[in-house]
C-alpha positions in Angstrom: 0.0 0.0 0.0 1.4 3.4 -1.0 1.0 6.2 1.5 -1.1 9.1 0.3 0.8 11.6 2.5 4.3 12.3 3.7 5.4 13.8 7.0 6.8 17.2 6.4 10.2 17.5 8.0 11.6 21.0 8.6 15.2 21.9 7.8 16.0 22.2 11.5 14.4 18.8 12.2 16.3 16.9 9.5 19.8 16.4 11.1 18.5 14.5 14.1 16.4 12.2 12.0 19.2 11.6 9.5 21.6 10.8 12.3 19.2 8.3 13.9 18.6 6.8 10.5 22.3 6.5 10.0 22.5 4.6 13.3 19.7 2.3 12.2 21.2 1.8 8.7 24.7 1.0 9.9 23.4 -1.3 12.6 21.4 -3.3 10.0 24.5 -3.4 7.7 26.7 -4.5 10.6 24.3 -7.2 11.6 24.1 -8.6 8.0 27.9 -8.4 7.6 28.4 -10.4 10.8 26.1 -13.2 9.7 28.9 -14.1 7.2 31.7 -14.1 9.8 30.9 -17.2 11.8 29.8 -15.1 14.8 27.7 -16.5 17.7 24.1 -15.7 18.2 25.2 -13.6 21.2 27.5 -11.6 19.0 24.7 -11.0 16.5 22.5 -9.8 19.3 24.6 -6.7 19.7 23.8 -5.0 16.3 20.2 -6.3 16.6 19.8 -4.3 19.9 21.6 -1.3 18.4 19.1 -1.4 15.5 16.1 -1.5 17.8 17.3 1.5 19.8 18.0 3.5 16.6 14.8 2.6 14.9 12.8 3.5 18.0 14.7 6.8 18.1 13.5 7.6 14.6 10.0 6.6 15.6 10.1 8.8 18.7 11.4 11.8 16.7 8.6 11.5 14.1 6.1 11.0 16.9 7.1 13.8 19.2 9.7 16.1 17.7 8.6 17.2 14.3 6.1 19.9 13.7 4.1 17.6 11.4 3.8 14.8 13.9 0.0 14.7 13.4 0.5 13.2 10.0 2.8 10.5 11.3 0.2 9.8 14.0 -2.5 9.3 11.4 -0.3 7.0 9.4 0.8 4.8 12.3 -2.5 4.7 14.2 -4.7 3.8 11.2 -3.7 0.1 11.3 -4.0 -0.1 7.5 -0.3 0.0 6.7 1.8 -3.1 7.3 4.9 -1.0 7.9 3.2 0.8 10.8 2.5 -2.5 12.4 6.1 -3.6 11.9 7.2 -0.4 13.7 4.9 -1.2 16.6 6.4 -4.7 16.8 9.9 -3.2 16.8 8.9 -0.8 19.5 7.6 -3.7 21.6 10.8 -5.7 21.5 12.9 -2.6 22.0 11.0 -1.8 25.1 11.6 -5.4 26.4 15.4 -4.9 25.7 15.5 -1.5 27.3 13.4 -1.9 30.4 13.5 -5.5 31.5 16.2 -8.0 32.5 15.7 -10.0 29.3 18.3 -10.3 26.5 16.9 -9.7 23.1 18.8 -11.6 20.4 17.9 -13.9 17.5 16.7 -17.4 18.3 19.3 -20.2 18.4 17.7 -22.1 15.5 19.0 -20.6 12.2 19.5 -21.5 8.5 23.0 -21.8 7.0 23.3 -21.0 3.3 26.3 -21.0 1.0 29.3 -22.9 -0.3 32.6 -22.1 -2.0 31.4 -18.5 -2.5 30.9 -18.0 1.3 28.5 -19.0 4.0 25.9 -16.9 5.8 23.5 -17.7 8.6 19.9 -16.4 8.5 18.4 -15.9 11.9 14.9 -15.2 13.2 13.1 -13.3 15.9 12.6 -15.3 19.1 9.6 -15.7 21.4 9.3 -13.2 24.3 8.4 -15.4 27.3 5.1 -14.8 29.0 6.7 -14.1 32.3 8.7 -11.3 30.7 5.7 -9.9 28.8 3.7 -9.8 32.1 6.2 -7.3 33.5 5.6 -4.7 30.8 3.4 -1.7 31.0 -0.1 -2.2 29.5 0.7 0.2 26.6 3.7 -1.9 25.6 1.8 -5.2 26.2 -0.7 -4.1 23.5 2.1 -4.0 20.9 2.8 -7.8 21.3 0.1 -8.7 18.8 2.1 -6.9 16.1 5.4 -8.4 17.2 3.9 -11.9 17.1 2.2 -11.4 13.8 5.0 -9.6 11.8 8.3 -10.3 13.5 8.2 -13.5 15.5 9.8 -16.3 13.5 10.7 -14.0 10.5 14.2 -13.2 9.1 15.8 -10.5 11.2 17.3 -8.8 8.2 13.9 -8.6 6.5 12.4 -6.7 9.5 15.3 -4.3 9.4 14.8 -3.5 5.7 11.1 -3.2 6.1 11.5 -0.8 9.0 13.9 1.4 7.1 11.7 1.2 4.0 8.7 2.4 6.0 10.5 5.4 7.5 11.7 6.4 4.0 8.2 6.0 2.6 6.8 8.2 5.4 9.6 10.8 5.2 11.6 10.4 2.0 14.3 12.9 2.9 15.5 11.2 6.1 17.6 8.3 5.0 21.3 9.0 5.5 23.3 8.9 2.3 27.0 8.6 1.5 29.1 10.8 -0.8 27.7 8.9 -3.9 24.1 9.6 -2.9 23.5 5.9 -1.9 22.0 4.9 1.4 24.8 4.7 4.0 25.5 1.0 4.6 23.7 -0.3 1.5 23.3 -2.3 -0.6 24.0 -5.4 1.5 26.4 -7.8 0.0 24.8 -10.3 -2.4 24.5 -13.9 -1.3 24.7 -16.1 -4.4 21.4 -17.9 -5.1 19.5 -15.9 -2.4 16.6 -13.7 -3.5 16.2 -11.8 -0.2 16.3 -8.0 -0.6 19.6 -6.2 -0.4 18.3 -2.6 -0.2 15.4 -0.9 1.7 14.1 0.6 -1.6 14.2 -2.7 -3.5 10.8 -4.1 -4.4 10.0 -7.6 -3.5 8.6 -8.5 -6.9 11.3 -9.4 -9.4 9.6 -7.5 -12.3 9.3 -4.3 -10.2 12.8 -4.8 -8.9 14.3 -5.0 -12.4 12.5 -1.7 -13.3 13.8 -0.1 -10.1 17.4 -1.2 -10.9 17.2 0.2 -14.4 15.7 3.5 -13.3 18.4 4.2 -10.6 22.1 4.9 -11.3 24.4 1.9 -11.0 26.6 1.8 -7.9 30.3 2.4 -7.9 32.5 5.3 -8.9 33.1 4.7 -12.6 32.6 2.0 -15.2 35.4 1.2 -17.7 34.0 -0.2 -21.0 36.0 -3.0 -22.5 34.0 -3.9 -25.6 30.6 -4.3 -27.3 28.8 -7.4 -28.6 25.5 -7.7 -30.5 23.2 -10.6 -29.7 19.9 -11.0 -31.4 19.9 -7.4 -32.6 20.7 -6.0 -29.1 24.0 -4.1 -28.5 25.6 -4.9 -25.2 28.5 -2.9 -23.6 30.6 -4.6 -21.0 33.5 -3.9 -18.7 34.4 -3.4 -15.1 32.8 -1.3 -12.3 35.4 0.4 -10.1 34.9 1.7 -6.5 38.0 3.7 -5.8 40.8 1.8 -7.5 39.2 -1.6 -7.0 36.9 -3.6 -9.3 34.9 -6.4 -7.7 32.6 -7.2 -10.6 32.1 -6.9 -14.3 29.0 -5.2 -15.8 26.9 -5.8 -18.9 24.4 -3.1 -20.1 22.4 -2.6 -23.3 23.4 0.4 -25.3 20.1 2.0 -24.4 20.6 1.4 -20.6 24.1 2.8 -20.8 22.8 5.9 -22.5 20.2 6.4 -19.7 22.9 5.9 -17.0 25.2 8.5 -18.7 22.2 10.9 -19.0 21.6 10.4 -15.3 25.2 11.5 -14.6 27.0 8.2 -14.0 30.5 8.1 -15.5 31.4 5.6 -18.1 34.9 5.6 -19.7 36.9 3.5 -22.1 40.3 1.9 -21.4 42.5 -1.2 -21.4 41.7 -2.8 -18.0 43.9 -5.8 -18.5 47.0 -3.6 -19.2 46.4 -1.2 -16.3 45.4 -3.4 -13.4 46.8 -6.1 -11.1 44.8 -9.1 -9.9 44.3 -8.7 -6.1 41.9 -11.6 -5.6 44.3 -13.7 -3.5 45.1 -10.7 -1.3 41.4 -10.0 -0.6 39.9 -13.3 0.5 36.7 -11.5 1.8 35.8 -10.9 -1.9 34.7 -14.4 -2.3 32.3 -13.8 -5.2 34.8 -13.2 -8.0 38.1 -11.7 -9.2 39.2 -8.3 -7.8 41.4 -6.0 -9.9 43.2 -2.9 -8.7 44.1 0.0 -11.0 47.9 0.6 -11.0 47.3 4.3 -10.9 44.6 6.9 -11.2 41.9 5.5 -13.6 41.6 8.8 -15.3 45.2 8.5 -16.5 44.6 5.4 -18.7 40.9 5.9 -19.8 39.1 8.1 -22.3 35.6 9.5 -22.5 32.9 7.4 -24.2 32.3 8.6 -27.8 29.1 10.5 -27.9 27.7 8.5 -30.8 28.7 5.1 -29.5 30.1 2.4 -31.8 28.5 1.1 -35.0 30.5 -2.1 -35.0 31.2 -4.7 -32.2 34.7 -4.7 -30.7 36.4 -6.8 -28.0 40.0 -7.4 -27.1 41.1 -10.8 -28.5 42.9 -11.5 -25.3 39.7 -11.7 -23.3 37.1 -12.2 -26.0 36.0 -15.7 -24.9 35.5 -14.5 -21.3 33.4 -11.5 -22.3 31.2 -13.6 -24.6 30.5 -15.8 -21.5 29.8 -12.8 -19.3 27.3 -11.4 -21.8 25.6 -14.8 -22.3 25.2 -15.1 -18.5 23.6 -11.7 -18.3 21.2 -12.7 -21.0 20.3 -15.9 -19.0 21.7 -18.3 -21.6 22.3 -21.7 -20.1 21.1 -20.7 -16.6 17.7 -20.2 -14.9 16.1 -16.8 -15.4 15.9 -16.2 -11.7 19.7 -16.8 -11.4 20.3 -14.4 -14.2 18.3 -11.8 -12.3 20.4 -12.3 -9.1 23.6 -12.0 -11.1 22.5 -8.8 -12.7 21.3 -7.4 -9.4 24.6 -8.0 -7.8 26.4 -6.3 -10.7 24.0 -3.4 -11.1 24.0 -2.6 -7.4 27.7 -3.4 -7.1 26.5 -5.5 -4.2 29.7 -7.6 -4.1 31.7 -5.0 -2.1 32.0 -5.9 1.6 30.6 -3.1 3.8 32.3 -2.2 7.1 30.4 0.4 9.2 
């Protein structure tokens, strides 16, 4: 359900909300990162509790400290928006953690997913014992129905993303963003073969998510084009996405999509990546999803602007032609399931293969 109204946040009210959102965003990213580090459930409980406190701070500020709090009250009290109920569930478990001698953490039972590309555990919200619930104030006790319905037994990361998404939907200006304009702490690192969302803005429906990915700028600092291939009448440009001087992933885009990205202000350049980078894969074992290349110098010194008219003919370096043919075929879904092709494209488009450290 799309909200028909937004909370108006004044310029003087924005810094506190963005700071609280940053705390919530980095706690969520920290939690997700730790699920791939063989940490204990007790270890994971720390960023979970940090997230609960930060999320409730955002909730409190919107409830009590903005001049347009009446709009927020109407949204959260109507009961018609799922996100509002999630927020009430978050408030319930945060109050338990803050006011009672009961440790909130994920339940011990969890799911382990992965293989040679890395393992990650997926954890779930635990039951709040009746004896603990009985110690809460009546106002907090009334929130348990929302906790039991929307949090209990669900993936902890999903709740975090849903909470952040709700706040952004209510007040679009409050997410904290990094120097690239991306949400601080996001996207989360892609887990091969797992469809779970990696970003608070990401739609859950694959068709809608593809549209969302195509309409937003790709992540990273710059993309270096290494060639062009035409398949079934469609021109594909391909190359490497760089963040700083490191490339963790290749990219494949249609000529039309690349044109939209350039029009949106994302930089594409042309250069010989093979001649101007060194393979750092063995030095960076945390980058388990593929090869990592480091530019030997400033990327601007060995690249050139993309020709304004593009290319009329295909071109690819003979030294890497077979590899790039395979990369393009994979992006097109040739020889793999369509759902797998989508996950690969998502990881590349979002540059969601770069480990995040809050």
